[in-house]
C-alpha positions, 0 to 999 in steps of 0.5 A, a space after each residue: 523567447 523567454 516566455 516560451 522557455 518559461 512555459 517549457 520549464 514550467 511544463 516540464 517541472 510539472 511533469 516531474 512533479 506528477 511522476 514523483 507524486 505517482 511514485 509516492 502514490 504506488 509506494 503507499 499502495 504497496 505498503 498498504 497491500 503489505 499491511 493487508 497481507 499481514 493482517 489476512 494472515 493473522 486472521 487466519 492464524 487466530 481462526 486456526 487457533 479458535 478451531 484448536 481451542 474449540 476442539 481441546 474445550 470439546 475434549 474436556 
């Protein structure tokens, strides 16, 4: 009986641990996607500024 209870608790503990790891992984993925989005936005801003600079240099 005690052995069964121990196995049951160990099984539940493992499940909770897996769920916590999955939540942490999801949070990390979300953070990575946010940073990636910021990088993409910055790249677009740089490209727009480069085009504007090229236009201004051509006007000179």
